[in-house]
C-alpha positions in Angstrom: 19.6 13.2 7.6 19.6 9.4 8.2 20.2 10.0 11.9 16.8 11.7 11.9 15.1 8.3 11.1 14.0 6.6 14.3 11.4 4.1 15.6 8.3 6.0 16.5 9.0 8.8 14.2 6.7 9.8 11.3 7.6 10.0 7.6 5.3 12.5 6.0 5.2 12.6 2.2 6.2 15.9 0.7 4.1 17.3 -2.2 7.0 16.3 -4.5 6.3 12.6 -3.8 4.0 11.4 -6.5 4.4 7.6 -6.1 0.7 6.4 -5.8 1.8 4.1 -3.0 2.9 7.0 -0.8 1.3 10.2 -2.2 0.2 12.3 0.9 1.0 9.4 3.2 2.0 9.4 6.8 4.2 6.4 7.8 5.0 5.4 11.3 8.5 3.9 11.6 8.3 0.5 13.4 11.9 -0.7 12.8 15.1 1.0 11.8 18.6 -0.3 11.5 21.3 1.7 9.8 22.6 -1.5 8.2 19.4 -3.4 7.7 16.9 -0.9 6.5 13.6 0.6 7.7 10.1 -0.8 8.1 6.9 1.2 8.7 3.2 1.3 8.1 1.1 3.9 6.3 -1.4 5.2 8.9 -3.8 7.2 6.7 -5.0 4.7 4.1 -8.1 2.9 5.2 -9.3 0.4 2.7 -12.8 -0.7 1.8 -12.2 -4.2 3.2 -13.8 -4.7 6.6 -11.9 -6.5 9.3 -14.8 -9.0 9.6 -14.1 -10.1 6.0 -10.5 -11.1 6.7 -9.9 -11.5 10.4 -13.4 -11.6 12.0 -12.2 -12.7 15.5 -10.2 -9.5 15.8 -13.1 -7.1 14.8 -14.3 -6.5 18.4 -10.9 -5.2 19.4 -10.4 -2.9 16.4 -10.6 0.9 16.8 -12.8 2.5 14.2 -13.0 2.5 11.3 -13.2 -1.3 11.4 -11.4 -1.8 8.2 -8.0 -3.0 7.1 -5.6 -0.2 6.5 -3.2 -0.3 3.5 0.0 -0.4 5.4 2.3 -0.3 2.3 3.1 -2.0 -0.9 5.2 -4.8 0.6 3.6 -8.2 1.3 0.0 -6.9 0.9 -1.3 -10.4 1.5 -0.1 -10.4 5.1 -1.4 -8.5 8.1 0.3 -6.5 10.8 -1.6 -5.1 13.8 -0.7 -2.2 16.1 -2.2 -1.8 19.5 -1.9 0.6 22.4 -2.0 -0.6 26.0 -3.5 1.6 28.7 -0.6 1.0 31.2 3.0 0.1 31.1 2.3 -3.6 31.4 3.1 -5.9 28.4 0.3 -8.4 27.9 0.7 -11.7 26.3 0.4 -11.5 22.5 1.7 -7.9 22.4 5.2 -6.7 21.8 6.3 -3.1 22.5 8.0 -1.0 19.8 11.6 -0.4 20.8 11.6 3.3 21.0 12.4 6.0 23.5 9.7 8.2 22.1 7.0 9.0 24.6 4.3 9.2 21.9 4.7 5.5 21.1 5.8 4.2 24.6 2.5 2.3 24.9 2.4 1.1 21.3 3.3 -2.3 20.1 2.6 -5.1 17.6 0.0 -7.8 18.1 0.5 -11.5 17.4 -2.5 -12.1 15.1 -2.0 -15.9 15.6 -2.7 -15.5 19.3 -6.3 -15.9 20.6 -7.9 -12.4 20.8 -9.3 -13.3 24.2 -5.9 -12.9 25.8 -5.8 -9.2 24.7 -9.5 -8.5 25.5 -9.4 -5.7 28.1 -5.6 -5.5 27.9 -5.4 -3.1 24.9 -7.0 0.3 24.5 -6.9 0.7 20.7 -6.0 -1.4 17.7 -5.7 -1.2 13.9 -4.8 -3.9 11.4 -2.7 -3.1 8.3 -2.4 -5.2 5.1 1.2 -4.9 4.0 3.9 -2.6 5.1 6.4 -0.1 3.7 10.1 -1.1 3.6 13.4 0.4 2.6 16.7 -1.2 2.2 19.8 0.2 4.0 20.4 3.8 2.8 17.3 3.9 0.5 15.1 5.9 2.8 18.0 8.3 3.7 18.4 8.9 -0.1 14.7 9.6 -0.5 14.7 12.1 2.4 17.8 13.8 0.9 15.9 14.0 -2.5 13.0 15.8 -0.8 10.4 13.0 -0.8 9.8 12.9 3.0 9.7 15.1 6.0 10.7 13.3 9.2 8.7 14.6 12.2 7.8 13.5 15.7 4.7 11.5 16.2 2.0 12.3 18.8 -0.1 9.9 20.8 -3.2 10.2 18.7 -1.6 9.8 15.3 -1.7 6.0 15.0 -5.4 5.8 15.8 -6.5 9.2 14.4 -10.3 9.4 14.2 -10.2 10.8 10.6 -7.3 8.9 9.0 -7.7 10.6 5.6 -7.1 14.0 7.2 -3.9 12.9 9.1 -1.5 14.2 6.5 -2.8 17.8 6.8 -3.2 17.4 10.6 0.4 16.3 11.1 1.8 19.1 8.9 -0.4 21.8 10.4 1.1 21.2 13.9 4.7 21.6 12.7 6.7 24.7 13.5 7.5 27.4 11.0 7.0 27.3 7.3 6.4 23.5 7.3 2.9 24.1 8.7 2.0 25.9 5.4 2.6 22.7 3.4 -0.7 21.5 4.9 -2.5 24.0 2.6 -0.8 22.6 -0.5 -3.6 21.7 -3.0 -4.1 18.1 -4.1 -3.7 19.3 -7.7 -1.4 22.3 -7.9 -2.5 23.1 -11.4 -5.9 24.0 -9.9 -4.3 26.7 -7.8 
């Protein structure tokens, strides 16, 4: 199953995953190396902290909601930004994700130390994440084998989904076969 892990793919938490950091989460894989591990960001956890409170100069470029997203439990005091470019060009201050996946071909990370003015008009969408999710070599493959994650393809709108809290159900609902039924799994199965 480790070969199914790839940059640009999504990790979708199965109902079995009850870790509060990842319960019903959708993680976009940003880096993956069979020997070095995997890094990603949780796409569907908007926080209550506005971008203007932490990085006010970037607020005009952020795609709504204009809040920091909880990217994962690792280094929560640091920020990572993802942005989509409207064309194939690579503007200064932006670095493309290394993926052959069409859904993320125009997606990359933003250097938050760069002046925002150099990206004004160069990016189409942007979100900022506090922290990230990380797995050491073999750790994520073990979690997948244990049934904690589904690995599915991402689509263009996933990273900047208009209703991030509904992303888990949205991604599952579009899957083929029986996996689509998982989207109807109740939050609390005892209430079923």
